[in-house]
N, C-alpha and C positions, 0 to 999 in steps of 0.2 A: 715163592719168594719168601726168604727169610728175613729177619730185622736189619741184618746188613744191607741188603740189597732194597729193602724198603726204603732205609733211609736215603740211599743214593738215588732211585728211582723217583722217591718222594721228593727231593730237591730238583730233580729235572723236571717233573711236572709243575713245581711252585714257579720256576724259571718260565716254563711255555706259557702258563696262565697269565703270570705278569706281563710277558710280551706280548701276548695275545689282546690283554684289555689295552694296553699302553698305546697299539699300533692299530687299533682299530678302523682308524679313518682311512687306511690303504686298503680295506675290504668293501666290497659292494655289501650294503645294508641286508641286502633280500638276496637269496640263492638264484642261480641261473640254472635250473635243475628240472627235470620232468618227472612227474610220479613213476615209482619203479625205479629210479635211477641206481639207486644203492643196491639193489638184488644183482645187477648185472656186473657190480663190482665184488662181490662176495662169493664164497663157495657155497656149494649145496648143502653140505653139513660142517658141523663143529670139528676142528681138528682131533684127530684120534691121538695124538701125543702134543705136550705142552711145547708153545713156541716161544720164539726168543721174544724178550722184553722189545729189542730193537725193531723187530718186525712190527710188533702191535702198536709201537710209537709212531712209526711212520706212516702208518694208516689212518693215524687221526686227521693229519692234512690231506689226505689222499682219497679217505672214504668220507669222514664225516663232515669236515669243514667246508665242501664244496656244496652242502645241503643244510648249513646252519644259517637261519634267521639271526642276524646280529643286532639283539635287542639292546646290547650296550654301545651300540655305534652312536656316534655324534649325529650320523646321518639318517638315524632311524628315528621317525616321527609319527609310527602308526600306533593305534590302540592308546595304551598310557603306560607309564614307566612300569619296567620289571627291574626293582632295586639289586644293586649289586655294592659290595665293598670288600675292600681286604680283611677287615675285622671278622666280617660276617662268614667269609669264605673260611678264615682259620677256625672259628667258632664251631662251624659245621664238620671240620675236620675232627676236631675233639669229640663232637656229638657222635658221627660215625665210629671211631675209636670205642668209646664209652658202649655204643649200643644198647642205650637203655630201651626198654618197652614199659615206659611209664603210666601204664593203666590204672595202677593204685599207688598210695603213698609208698606201701610196703614194697612194691616192685622195683622202685628206686626213690627214695626220699629226697634227695636233693633235686630230681626232675620237677617234682610236684612243688617242692618248697620254693626254687628259683621263679618258676612261673607265678606262684602266689603274689611273692614280693615285687617282680618286675612288672607285673599287669596291674600293681598299685602305683607304681613308679610311674607307667605311661599314663595311667587314667589320672594320676596328679598333673602330669604336665600338659593332659587335653583340660585340666579344669572340670572333670567330670562332678556330678553331684555326688556326696560321699557315701550314698547308699548303693553306689554302684561297685564300692572298693570294699575289700576283705577287711581294711584297715578301719572301718566303721564300726565293726563288731556285730553289724547287722548280718543279714542274710545274702547279700550281694556279693558279688566278686567277679573277676576275669579268667577268662580261657583262652587257649590258643587254638583256633580252628585252622585247618587247610587253606581255606578260601573264604572270600564272603560269600560265594554261593552256597558252601556248606553251612554257614553261618545262618543263612537265611531259611535253608532246610531244617535245621535244628530249630529255630525259633517259630515257624509256623508248625512244625509238629507237636512241638510244646504247648503252643497257643491251642492247637487242636485238641490235644488231652485235656488242658485245662478247662475249656470250654465245654466238652463233652461230659466231662465229672460234674462240673457246675449244673449242667440241665440236668442231669440225673439226679442230683440231689433234691432239686424240685419236683422230679417226676421219676421215680426209680424204676419204673415199667417201660419206659423208653428204650427203643434198641439204639445201639450206638449207630447201626448203618441208617437209621431213620434221621438221626441228629446230624450224622456227616451228610447226608443228600442235600440239607439245607444250608451248610455252612458255605459263606462267600468272603473273599479276602480281596483286597484293593491294593493296587497300586497305581503309579501315573503312566501314561502312555510313552513316557520317557525312560521307564525303567529298565534295569538291564534284565536281557533274555531269561537268565538265571532265577528272576522272581515268579515268572510264568512257569518255568520248569519247576520250581519248588512247589506251586499249586499242583501240577501234573503228579509230583510224587507223593502230596500230601491227598491227593484225590479229592481237592475241595475246588470248587468255582473260584475263579479269578478274574476280577473284573479290572480292566485298564481305564483309568480315569482320565479325562481331557485336562490338559495342562493350559496354563494362560500364556499371553504373549511372551513372556521370558522362560516359557516350558517348565514352570513350576505347578506343582498340585497345590490348591487352595482348599481352604477349609469349608467353602460354601459350595465347591463341588463335590467334595466328601459328604457333607450333610445331605445333599439333594441324593446322592446313592444311596446312603444308610435309610433313609426316609422311604424311599421307593422299594427297595429290597425287604424292610421290615413289612412292609404293607402287603407285599407279595408274599409273604411267610418264610422270607429266608432269614437266615442268623448272621449277621456280619460279626466276624471276630477277630481279623487281623488286618492290620494295614502295614505294608513296608513304604517308608517314605525315604527318598533317596537325597543325600547332599552331595552332588557333584556327579550327575549323569554321565553315562558314557557317550552318548550324541554330541553333548554341548556344554557338558560341566555347568548344568543348571541345578538349582537347590529348591526343592520342596519346601512350603511354609510350614515348617513343624511347630511354630508357635501357634498357628490357627489348627493344625491337625490334631496335636497331642490333646487339647482339652476336651474335642469331639471324641477321640478315642477314650479319653478317661470318663468321661459321661456316660459313654454307652457301652463301656465294660470292655472295649475292643484293646486287644494287645498291639501296640505301636513298635515296630522294629525299626531303627535308623539304619541304613545302609550308607556309610560315607568310605568306601572302598578305597577310592582314590583320595578325595579332598581331605579326609581324616588326618592325615598327617599334617597338613598345614594348620591345624587347628592348635597344635602347639605355640604357634605364632599368636602373640596378642592382638595383631591388628587383624586375623581371620577369626579367631574364636568367636565373636558375634554369630558367625554363620551357622553355630551349634545351639544357641539359644534356643530352648524349646527342649533342649534333649532330657530335662527333668520331667517330661510326661512321658517318655518312652520305658518300655520294660526292657528292651535290649537295644544294644547300640555295638555296632560293627565297623572297624576299619582295617585295611593291609598295610601295615608297616612294609610288607614286601614289594610294595607299589613306590613308594617315595619317602620311604625313612632308610634307606641304605642297607635295610635287611633281606637277605636272599629269600627267595621263593624256598619253602612255603612258610608263612608266618601272617596269620589273620586274627586279630585281636577281637574279642568279642567280651562284653560285660552285659549282665543282667542284674536286677534289682532284687529278685529273689532267685537265689539258683536252685531252690526246691521245684521251681515250676518247669525247670529241665531235667534235673536229676531224677524226679518222680517220673517223668515221660519216658526215661530212656533206662530205669532202675532195673537189672536184671542181676542177682545177687548170688550164683553159685558158691559152693562150699570152697573151691580151690582157689576163689578169689577173694576170700574174706582174710581179715588179717585183725590182730588185736588191739590196733589203733584208729579203728574205723570210727569215722566221725570227727576226729580230731583234727584233720587235715582234710582237704577234697581227695575224692578219688575220681579223679577226672574222667575215667571210662563212662562215668555216668551223664557227661555233660557234653558229650558229641556221639557221631554214630561209629566210627571206627571203636575197635577195643585197644589196640596197640597204638603207640604214639612216641614219636623222637623226640629227643632232647632239645625243641625248638627254642625255649627260653634263652638257652646258652648265647645264639647270636643276638637275640635283642641286649641282653647282658652285656655283650663285648661292645655291640654298637652304641648304646647309650653311655658307656663308661670312657670309649675312646674317642667318640665325637664329642660329648656331653649335650646340652641342651642347646646352647649358642650355637655349635657347630651344625648341628640338625637344622636350628632355625635359618643359619646363615644360607645353607645350602638350598632350603625351599624358597628363600627370597630371592636367591640368584636365579631359580627356573622360572620365578614368576616375572623377574625383570626380564629375562630373555624373551619370554613370551610378549611381553609388552612391546619390547624392541623389534619383534617380528610383525606385531600388530602396526606399529608406526611406518614400517617399510608397507605394509599391504595399504593402509589407508593414502600413503602418499601416491600410489599408484591409481589415477582415477579410473583404471580398466577392471579394478577388483572392488569387493567391497567386504566388510566383516558381517558375518551373520548372526553372533549372539556375543554378549557382553564378555570381555575378557576378565576373567578373576582369578585364574590360577594359571596353570602351565600349559593350558590349550588354546589354540585360537583357530576358530572357525571361519573359514573364508571361501570365497568363490569369485569368479567372472561374473562382470555383469552382464549376462548372457542366459542361454537357454540351459536347462538341466543336462541335456546331450554335451553342449559345449564343456561344461565342467568335467562329464564324465570322459570326455576325450582328452581334456589337459590331463586329468589325474591318470589316464591309463599312459601318457606318453611321459610323465614324470617317472611312472615306476618302472616302463619299459627302458627308460633311460638307463635307471640301475644307480644314479649316484645319490637317490634320496629313495626314501619309503615311506608312504602315507597310505591312509585307507579315509573312504568316504563316510558321510551320514546324510541322513535326510530329515527334516522336520516340516510337517505341514505341507508335503510334497515339493520342497525345496531341497535340492541336491548340492550338498557342500563337502569342502576339502576339510579334514581335520590335520591340524600341525600341532602335535604334541611334544613337548620338551621330555625327552624320554630318557636319555644317558646321563650319568653323573658326569661325563667329562665333557659336556656339551658347553661351550662358549661363544662369546660374541662372534668370532669367526666363522664357527658353523651355522651361525643363525644368516649370517650375509653371505655364506656360502650357498646356503638353501635358496634364499630370495634371488640369488644370481641365476641359479638354475632353473627356477619357475621362471623367469622375466625371458630366460634365452628359450626356452621349450615354448613359452606363450607365443613368442615372436616368430619362432620357426613354424609353429602349426596354426597361428592364427591371424597373425600381422595385425592391422588394425580394424579387422572386420568381426570383431569378437560378438557384437551386438545382433548380426545378422545370422550367426552360426545356428543351424536347426539339429 
């Protein structure tokens, strides 16, 4: 494919993408295939000779699309959003063309410097404390990780290194392994599974602490855990607090957790993967109060800020705590301007990194702060509209407070009845949702996921849910076992 054909085929693909996104309501949100379906449609080996573009292009619909879960469909209400927008798609095209491997400033100065500026822009939109920003002139700053999961691992590994070094300052004879065996980290019992996985990767004990009636981790619970573990000879060193949990979008009380962490020399990492985007709206910013006690903070613009995956924004008060933990400096990666700008290879696990700040730059400029705020408020309003429909039907109940774009609801019946209802909904194929469970209560999560979701999609979803409820349960819901 030369430049002439690239121009032609690229335009064809742009048209295909636009048609795909604008007509997603016509596709079922979840694929109707079985594991192994694709291998049956493919040859056993790659082609010996080049094939024609037309043959490849036709196989997109024949081979790929039947097995796609359409996260951008207005009828997809599972998990949380996977953000998508035309400006971000265009930015990714440019990023792919440049092909930057921005591991150091010298490897692509624009890649590093745009990230520095854009992370400050974004931090100011969130009203983060100045010491998280490069522009403060201190040691803080931001970096784009691939996911919130990776950000948690980076924070935990950095905290582990910091704590071990601190312990050895007081007692140089201690073995690293002896200290490591006593380290303990905490999160709530509602934290994402990636937090527990970060503990496994970091080889430290991870304790899940019980949450209150609003599924929030409170200071008193953390204080009891710290005292108990210290009395047993353990070394508390890390807390992952969640703002906007996956099961129900609950918010840990970081105003209570933060001072305890500060008092005990514990690294508090705040994970706001989904909810963080909403903090650019003044009415939601109070939910971030207490972040001033955090050592690191992270959220995913690729969930709810019109930025395509992957783009997870992370800030630290002292970048040396991270860069010192990951610093390996071979001669072939050094350059004469070291220290004048970040070398981001020291800020995360991979060496290579894509030019991800481009899509943040495109989105922030082409939507503007107001456009992004309006988009988030629209989704929250749609969630409340669905909530009102649920509350108006006395067969159903709301399980958790609706704060953002997630509604947790269930039939006023047994867990089994709700399992059967969700199976009926997903088997029907017009909608797709997933369940969760808190304190042994099973419920259905209805998330506003797609940028194109409108009020008509909300009412369509409720119509389908009511129809399948009548079909499967009639008026005997409470008696279902």
